[in-house]
N, C-alpha and C positions, 0 to 999 in steps of 0.2 A: 476833632475838638486837640487842643495847645492844652496846654498849662505852662503859661507863662506867669500867673500868678503863685505857682506851688505851691500849692492847699495842703496836698495829698504828706505835706515833708513839715509836719507838726508837731508841735506838742499839746497844741490845746488840741479837748475834744470837738468833735465833726459840727455833736447840737452849733457848741459855740463860734468856729467859723462859718456854720452859713450863717448863722442867726446877724455876723459883723458881715457877713455877703451879703448877705437879703437888704439892712439897711443901709450900704454904700451900693444897694444898684435904682434902693427907693429913691433916695436924695439926691444919684442925677439925676434920674430921670422928673427925679419933680425940679434938679435946674436944667433941664435940656426941657422942659415946656414951659417955663422962664425965658430961655434965653431963644428961643421960637414968637414969644409974646401968647404961647395958650395958656386959660383961665382953666385951672388943675378942679376941681371942687372934691381931688379926696385927699385925704391928711397924712403924711407922711406913715403913719401905723396901718391905715385903712390901703397905703398901694403895697405895703407891706404885708399885710393881712392878705394880698391878693397871689402875693408872691409866694407864700404859703401854703397858699392850700391850689393854688393853678401848678404850680414850675413845680416845684415841688412832693403834693402829693402829688402828679405828675408818674416823676420820676422811683416815688416809694410804690406806689401803688405798680405800678410796670415790675420792677426788680426787687424788689423788697425794701426794708428796713435798711438796710446792714449799705447793699450797694443799692440801693436808691437817693440813700444821703449823699453817700459819697459821690456821685451822679451830677445830685443836686448843686449840691458844696463847687463841685469842678467847674459846674454849667453855671452862676452866680459868676467866681471867680472871673471868670472866663466872659463875661458880662462887664467889667468896671477897667478901664487904667490900670495898670496894676503897682501903679505910685500912690495905691486907697487910701495904707497906713500913713496918711507922708504929703498927703493933697487931696483938697476934695473931692467928695467922686465928682469921677465922667467916666457916661457909659459909651461901650466900644459902640462900632455898626453894627455890633450882633445887636447886644445889650441895647443903641437902642429896635435897632426890629424887632426883636424878643419883646422890649415894654410896650411895644406899640401894639404889638399882635397880640399882648395878653386887656393894654387898657384902651381898646376899638380904636387904633389906629394914627392918630392924632398930630406926633409928633412926622410922619409919610404926608400927612396932603400941606399943614403945615410946612415943610419942607419943601415944600414943593408946589406952593403959593409965592416963598424965597423968590424962587430960581426962574 
């Protein structure tokens, strides 16, 4: 995993950074679904909750609260393009893959039919 977004060098608490990246990933996912013509039944809040419970929860359970949150924040930062604070959130290829796994593989199926 690389750290393009340099989230480990910030004066903001890990909880705030994680929340910012969580929202950016969720918005990026919904935007990608819209781009591919997918109808998403989940709201932005529901997608964020899924990310918090599944992805962040996994790291916290596996590595403990401090290390787990740091790892989850790093993972989320890698899932969005590095210009997330100055442009609309867009998922990286890894972000699309991870969100697809979390939310039922809808993007991969759509991209396969579009090519």
